[in-house]
C-alpha positions as CSV (number, residue, x, y, z in Angstrom):
1,M,-7.9,10.9,19.3
2,H,-6.5,11.0,16.0
3,V,-3.1,12.3,16.9
4,S,-1.8,8.7,17.2
5,F,-3.2,8.3,13.5
6,D,-0.7,9.3,11.4
7,P,-0.1,7.9,7.8
8,W,2.3,9.7,6.8
9,S,4.5,9.3,9.8
10,P,8.1,6.9,9.0
11,A,7.4,5.7,12.9
12,F,3.5,5.1,12.5
13,V,4.2,2.7,9.2
14,A,6.6,0.9,10.9
15,D,4.2,0.5,13.9
16,P,0.3,1.2,13.0
17,Y,-1.0,-1.1,16.3
18,T,-0.5,1.1,18.8
19,A,-2.5,3.7,17.1
20,Y,-5.4,1.2,16.4
21,T,-5.8,0.2,20.1
22,A,-6.3,3.6,20.8
23,L,-8.5,4.0,18.0
24,R,-11.0,0.5,18.6
25,A,-10.8,2.0,22.1
26,A,-12.1,5.7,21.0
27,G,-15.2,4.4,19.5
28,R,-16.3,2.5,16.1
29,A,-16.4,5.1,13.1
30,H,-14.0,8.6,13.3
31,Y,-14.3,11.1,10.8
32,F,-10.3,11.8,9.8
33,E,-10.1,15.3,7.9
34,P,-6.6,14.9,6.1
35,T,-7.8,12.4,3.9
36,R,-11.6,13.4,4.4
37,Q,-12.7,9.6,5.4
38,W,-14.4,7.8,8.3
39,L,-12.1,5.7,9.8
40,I,-13.8,2.2,10.6
41,P,-11.1,0.3,13.3
42,H,-13.0,-2.3,14.7
43,Y,-13.2,-6.6,12.9
44,S,-17.2,-6.8,13.4
45,D,-18.2,-3.3,11.7
46,V,-15.3,-4.0,9.1
47,S,-16.7,-7.0,8.2
48,G,-19.9,-5.9,7.6
49,L,-19.0,-2.9,5.6
50,L,-17.3,-5.7,2.5
51,R,-20.3,-7.4,2.7
52,D,-22.9,-4.0,2.8
53,R,-24.6,-3.5,-0.6
54,R,-25.1,0.4,0.4
55,L,-21.0,0.9,-0.4
56,G,-19.6,0.1,-3.2
57,R,-15.5,0.1,-4.4
58,T,-17.3,3.1,-7.1
59,Y,-20.1,5.4,-7.5
60,L,-19.9,5.9,-11.4
61,H,-22.9,3.4,-11.6
62,R,-25.3,4.9,-9.4
63,F,-24.7,8.7,-9.9
64,T,-21.9,11.1,-11.8
65,H,-18.5,13.1,-10.2
66,E,-21.3,16.0,-9.4
67,E,-24.8,14.5,-7.9
68,F,-22.3,12.4,-6.2
69,G,-20.9,16.2,-4.5
70,L,-16.9,15.8,-5.9
71,T,-14.7,17.2,-8.7
72,P,-13.9,15.0,-11.3
73,P,-10.5,14.1,-11.6
74,P,-7.9,16.0,-13.8
75,A,-8.3,15.1,-17.5
76,A,-4.3,14.2,-17.5
77,H,-5.0,11.9,-14.6
78,E,-7.2,9.6,-17.6
79,P,-5.1,7.2,-18.5
80,F,-4.6,5.9,-15.2
81,H,-8.7,5.8,-14.1
82,T,-9.4,4.9,-17.1
83,L,-7.0,1.8,-16.6
84,N,-8.1,1.0,-13.0
85,G,-12.1,2.0,-13.1
86,Q,-12.3,-1.1,-15.7
87,G,-10.8,-3.7,-13.3
88,L,-12.9,-6.1,-10.9
89,L,-12.0,-4.0,-7.9
90,D,-13.5,-1.1,-8.8
91,L,-16.3,-2.3,-10.6
92,E,-19.9,-3.0,-9.2
93,A,-22.5,-5.2,-10.5
94,P,-23.7,-5.5,-13.0
95,D,-20.3,-5.5,-15.0
96,H,-18.2,-7.1,-11.9
97,T,-20.2,-10.0,-11.7
98,R,-20.1,-10.3,-15.6
99,I,-15.8,-10.0,-15.3
100,R,-15.3,-12.0,-12.2
101,R,-17.5,-15.0,-13.9
102,L,-14.9,-15.0,-16.4
103,V,-11.5,-14.5,-14.5
104,S,-12.8,-17.2,-11.7
105,K,-12.0,-19.6,-14.2
106,A,-9.1,-19.1,-14.3
107,F,-9.0,-19.1,-9.9
108,T,-10.5,-22.5,-9.9
109,P,-9.7,-24.8,-6.5
110,R,-9.0,-26.9,-10.1
111,T,-6.6,-24.9,-11.9
112,V,-5.0,-23.5,-8.8
113,E,-4.2,-27.1,-7.6
114,R,-2.7,-27.4,-11.3
115,L,-0.4,-25.0,-10.9
116,T,0.8,-26.0,-7.4
117,P,3.7,-28.2,-9.0
118,T,5.0,-25.0,-11.0
119,V,4.6,-22.6,-7.7
120,E,6.9,-25.3,-5.8
121,R,9.1,-25.4,-8.5
122,L,9.8,-22.0,-8.7
123,A,10.1,-21.4,-5.4
124,A,13.3,-24.2,-5.4
125,E,14.7,-22.8,-8.2
126,L,14.9,-19.3,-6.6
127,V,15.6,-20.8,-3.1
128,D,18.2,-22.7,-4.2
129,A,20.1,-20.1,-6.3
130,F,19.5,-17.6,-3.0
131,V,21.5,-20.4,-0.7
132,A,24.4,-20.6,-3.5
133,S,24.9,-16.7,-3.3
134,G,25.3,-17.2,0.2
135,G,22.0,-15.1,1.1
136,G,21.3,-11.2,0.4
137,D,17.9,-9.2,0.4
138,L,15.4,-12.1,0.3
139,L,12.9,-9.2,-1.3
140,A,14.5,-9.1,-4.2
141,A,16.1,-12.8,-4.1
142,V,13.1,-15.2,-3.7
143,A,10.1,-12.7,-2.3
144,E,9.4,-10.4,-5.3
145,P,10.2,-12.8,-8.5
146,L,8.4,-15.7,-6.9
147,P,4.8,-13.9,-7.1
148,V,5.6,-12.0,-10.1
149,A,6.3,-15.5,-12.6
150,V,3.3,-17.0,-11.5
151,I,0.9,-14.7,-12.6
152,A,3.2,-14.1,-15.7
153,E,2.5,-17.2,-16.2
154,M,-0.6,-17.1,-16.2
155,L,-1.6,-14.6,-18.4
156,G,1.2,-15.7,-20.8
157,V,3.6,-12.9,-20.7
158,P,7.2,-14.1,-22.2
159,E,9.7,-14.6,-19.6
160,A,12.4,-11.7,-21.0
161,D,9.7,-9.0,-20.6
162,R,8.8,-10.0,-16.8
163,A,11.2,-7.2,-15.5
164,L,8.8,-4.4,-16.7
165,L,5.8,-5.6,-14.6
166,R,7.1,-4.3,-11.1
167,P,8.0,-1.0,-11.9
168,W,5.0,0.0,-13.8
169,S,2.6,-2.1,-11.0
170,S,4.6,0.0,-8.2
171,A,4.1,3.3,-9.9
172,I,0.4,2.8,-10.5
173,C,0.1,1.3,-6.5
174,G,1.2,4.5,-5.6
175,M,-1.9,6.3,-6.7
176,F,-4.0,3.9,-3.8
177,E,-1.8,5.5,-1.4
178,L,-3.4,8.5,0.9
179,N,-3.3,11.9,-1.0
180,P,-1.1,10.5,-3.5
181,S,1.4,13.9,-4.9
182,E,1.4,15.2,-8.5
183,E,4.2,13.4,-9.4
184,T,3.2,10.4,-8.1
185,A,0.5,10.6,-10.6
186,R,2.0,11.5,-13.1
187,E,4.2,8.4,-12.7
188,A,1.1,6.2,-12.5
189,V,-0.2,8.0,-15.2
190,R,2.5,7.2,-17.5
191,A,2.9,3.1,-16.1
192,S,-0.5,2.9,-17.4
193,V,-0.1,4.2,-20.7
194,D,2.8,2.2,-21.0
195,F,1.6,-0.8,-18.8
196,S,-1.4,-0.9,-21.3
197,A,0.1,-0.3,-24.9
198,Y,2.5,-3.2,-23.6
199,L,-0.6,-5.2,-23.1
200,R,-2.7,-3.9,-26.0
201,G,0.0,-5.7,-27.8
202,L,0.4,-9.1,-26.4
203,I,-3.5,-9.3,-27.0
204,A,-3.4,-8.7,-30.3
205,E,-0.8,-11.6,-30.8
206,R,-2.8,-14.0,-29.4
207,R,-5.6,-13.2,-30.7
208,K,-3.4,-14.7,-33.8
209,D,-1.7,-17.6,-31.8
210,P,-3.6,-18.6,-29.1
211,G,-2.4,-20.5,-26.1
212,T,-3.2,-21.9,-23.3
213,D,-2.7,-18.7,-21.1
214,L,-5.2,-16.3,-19.4
215,I,-5.4,-13.8,-21.8
216,S,-6.0,-16.5,-24.7
217,A,-9.0,-17.8,-22.6
218,L,-10.8,-14.0,-22.4
219,I,-10.3,-13.7,-26.0
220,A,-12.3,-17.1,-26.9
221,A,-14.5,-16.0,-23.7
222,H,-15.1,-13.1,-26.0
223,D,-15.4,-14.4,-29.1
224,E,-17.8,-17.0,-28.2
225,G,-20.3,-14.1,-26.8
226,E,-19.2,-13.3,-23.8
227,R,-19.1,-9.2,-23.3
228,L,-15.7,-8.5,-22.5
229,S,-14.3,-5.0,-24.1
230,E,-10.3,-5.0,-24.7
231,Q,-9.8,-2.3,-22.3
232,E,-11.5,-4.6,-19.8
233,M,-9.5,-7.4,-20.3
234,I,-6.4,-5.0,-19.7
235,S,-7.3,-3.4,-17.3
236,T,-8.8,-7.1,-15.4
237,C,-4.6,-8.2,-16.9
238,V,-3.6,-5.5,-14.5
239,L,-5.1,-5.6,-11.9
240,L,-4.2,-9.4,-11.4
241,L,-0.6,-8.3,-12.1
242,N,-0.6,-6.1,-9.3
243,A,-3.0,-7.7,-7.3
244,G,-1.7,-10.7,-7.6
245,H,2.4,-10.2,-6.4
246,E,2.1,-7.4,-4.0
247,A,0.0,-8.9,-1.3
248,T,2.6,-11.8,-1.2
249,V,5.7,-10.1,-1.7
250,N,4.9,-8.1,1.2
251,T,3.4,-10.6,3.4
252,T,6.4,-13.0,2.6
253,V,9.0,-9.8,3.3
254,N,6.9,-8.7,6.6
255,G,6.8,-12.2,7.7
256,W,10.4,-13.3,7.6
257,W,11.0,-9.6,9.6
258,T,8.4,-10.7,12.0
259,L,10.1,-14.3,12.8
260,F,13.1,-12.9,13.3
261,R,11.3,-10.7,16.6
262,H,10.2,-14.1,17.8
263,P,12.9,-15.8,18.0
264,E,10.8,-18.7,20.5
265,Q,8.0,-18.9,17.4
266,L,10.7,-18.9,14.7
267,A,12.4,-21.7,16.9
268,A,8.9,-23.5,16.9
269,L,8.6,-23.3,13.1
270,R,11.9,-25.0,12.0
271,G,11.7,-27.6,14.9
272,D,7.8,-28.3,13.3
273,H,7.2,-27.7,9.3
274,G,3.7,-29.2,10.4
275,L,2.6,-25.7,10.9
276,L,3.5,-23.8,8.1
277,P,-0.7,-23.8,6.8
278,T,-1.3,-22.0,10.1
279,A,1.8,-20.5,10.4
280,V,1.1,-18.6,7.1
281,E,-2.2,-17.4,8.1
282,E,-1.1,-15.9,11.4
283,L,1.8,-13.9,9.2
284,L,-1.1,-12.9,7.0
285,R,-3.1,-11.3,9.9
286,Y,-0.4,-10.3,12.4
287,D,1.2,-8.2,10.1
288,T,-1.4,-7.1,8.0
289,P,0.4,-5.8,3.9
290,L,-2.4,-4.6,3.1
291,Q,-3.4,-1.7,5.7
292,M,-6.6,0.1,4.2
293,F,-9.8,-1.0,2.3
294,E,-11.7,2.4,0.9
295,R,-15.4,1.9,-0.4
296,W,-17.6,4.7,-1.3
297,V,-21.2,5.4,0.4
298,L,-23.6,5.2,-1.8
299,D,-27.0,5.3,0.6
300,D,-26.7,6.5,4.1
301,I,-25.5,4.5,6.8
302,E,-25.3,4.7,11.0
303,I,-22.1,3.3,12.7
304,G,-22.1,3.5,16.7
305,G,-24.5,6.4,16.9
306,A,-22.6,8.4,14.1
307,V,-24.7,9.0,10.5
308,I,-22.3,8.6,7.7
309,P,-24.1,10.3,4.5
310,R,-24.1,9.5,0.8
311,G,-21.6,11.0,-1.0
312,S,-18.3,9.7,2.3
313,E,-15.9,7.5,2.1
314,V,-15.0,5.1,4.5
315,A,-11.8,3.8,5.2
316,L,-11.7,-0.3,6.5
317,L,-8.7,-0.7,8.7
318,F,-7.6,-4.0,7.6
319,G,-4.6,-4.2,10.1
320,S,-6.8,-2.4,13.0
321,A,-9.5,-5.6,12.4
322,N,-6.8,-8.1,12.4
323,R,-5.6,-7.2,15.9
324,D,-9.3,-6.2,17.6
325,P,-9.2,-8.4,20.7
326,E,-13.0,-9.1,20.4
327,R,-12.4,-11.4,17.5
328,F,-9.4,-12.8,18.5
329,A,-8.0,-14.4,21.5
330,E,-4.4,-12.4,22.8
331,P,-4.4,-10.7,19.3
332,D,-0.9,-8.8,19.5
333,R,0.6,-12.2,20.2
334,L,2.1,-13.7,17.3
335,D,1.0,-17.8,17.8
336,L,1.6,-19.7,15.0
337,S,0.0,-22.5,16.0
338,R,-3.8,-20.2,15.9
339,E,-6.8,-22.2,14.9
340,D,-9.5,-19.7,15.0
341,N,-8.3,-17.2,12.8
342,P,-11.0,-16.0,10.4
343,H,-8.4,-13.1,9.5
344,I,-9.8,-10.4,7.4
345,T,-6.7,-10.0,5.2
346,F,-8.3,-11.1,1.7
347,G,-11.4,-8.7,2.1
348,A,-15.0,-10.3,1.9
349,G,-18.0,-10.0,-0.2
350,I,-18.3,-9.3,-3.7
351,H,-14.6,-8.2,-4.1
352,Y,-13.0,-10.8,-1.4
353,C,-9.5,-11.7,-3.0
354,L,-10.1,-14.2,-6.0
355,G,-6.3,-15.1,-5.7
356,A,-6.2,-16.2,-2.1
357,P,-5.6,-20.3,-2.7
358,L,-2.8,-19.2,-5.2
359,A,-1.0,-16.8,-2.8
360,R,-1.5,-19.5,0.0
361,I,0.5,-21.9,-1.9
362,E,3.0,-19.1,-3.6
363,L,3.8,-18.3,0.2
364,A,3.5,-22.1,2.0
365,A,6.2,-23.4,-1.1
366,S,8.7,-20.0,-0.4
367,F,8.3,-20.1,3.4
368,G,8.7,-24.3,3.1
369,E,11.7,-24.1,0.6
370,L,13.4,-21.8,3.3
371,L,13.1,-23.7,6.3
372,R,14.6,-26.6,4.4
373,K,17.4,-25.0,2.9
374,A,18.0,-21.9,4.7
375,P,17.5,-23.2,8.7
376,G,19.9,-20.8,10.3
377,M,18.8,-17.9,8.0
378,R,19.2,-14.8,10.2
379,L,18.5,-11.1,9.5
380,V,21.9,-8.9,8.9
381,S,20.4,-5.0,9.5
382,E,17.4,-3.9,10.5
383,P,14.9,-3.1,7.5
384,E,13.5,0.4,5.9
385,W,10.0,0.6,5.1
386,H,8.6,1.8,2.5
387,P,6.9,5.4,3.1
388,G,3.5,4.1,1.3
389,Y,1.0,3.3,4.1
390,V,-2.0,1.5,2.7
391,I,-0.3,-0.9,0.8
392,R,3.1,-1.5,3.7
393,G,6.0,-3.3,3.1
394,L,9.6,-3.2,3.5
395,K,12.2,-1.7,1.6
396,E,14.4,-4.9,1.3
397,L,15.4,-7.8,3.9
398,N,19.2,-8.3,4.0
399,V,19.5,-11.8,5.4
400,E,22.8,-14.0,5.8
401,L,22.8,-17.9,6.0
């Protein structure tokens, strides 16, 4: 049953969707011994478990490691776990509720709408430079700098420092892969220490000289009586920087790679830019940037006749859910005009992606600029995939105009 599910195989990373078809056909929950997780491949189960309060991103609000039947992480990894554990994504109520309420003010529809001209300006500048150079690596030239610049601007990170962010983010995100190596852990710890020290300095500057950025707003909220520790501020900023660009970068390059492999759909989009809103949603569904989202079982649950006990970890397979024929008509067909498209790419429940509206604006801006200014863009060479499966993306995407 699990022979085809091999998240460490380059062939699997390049195309996990065939294996997902087999997993869905074989049942609703599968224990995968190499990672000691229960794989959940169906849309209805993934959607339900994202909202189920018997599961959590952490268990430490209810149990110690020992009570939960787990070994505490090595002391040498502490900087990473302190940083990661105080971020929104790995908190549960009441801390999650308190911090999300503060941060969500920066992502209201009105706030995001005000950012739209900035996003469009940055996208236009990047694409203009890309076209002037005659093409090249779309990831390095457009896909990566756009969301990094936007989230850095929101947080108030000076332009001169922005080149530091992606390497730190990449090192930290390595720990979200399955069974990370000790070297990956060491790199994540180093990045956690350096990233935290940088943000601690930036917070100190904003305390002395507040601006209109999100860090200044979080400091002001703390001073006005909202409880937000400095570590929570740092962890929140790191999460926003990491999550604020990883999915957008990968959706951009994975999306163009998908379009190049579906020339009839690309031709339709080039012929009618009005398709762009549904096209963005379809590209988010068709080749999901975050393939897996993990949650801990806090109280016994039952899925498809399998009892999954407290202390277990479930791996919710977003990529599989987004290709489930029980929810999507002809799910393996790319249809840029698809209207009924409740994909689960941004999650659901209390951990639904805060930045989803911003990501959609960034994607529409970069795809739109490229469609208008590089209408003859074509692939130079077949790209390679990064080895990571959980956060799945290409190493580069070389194109010519």
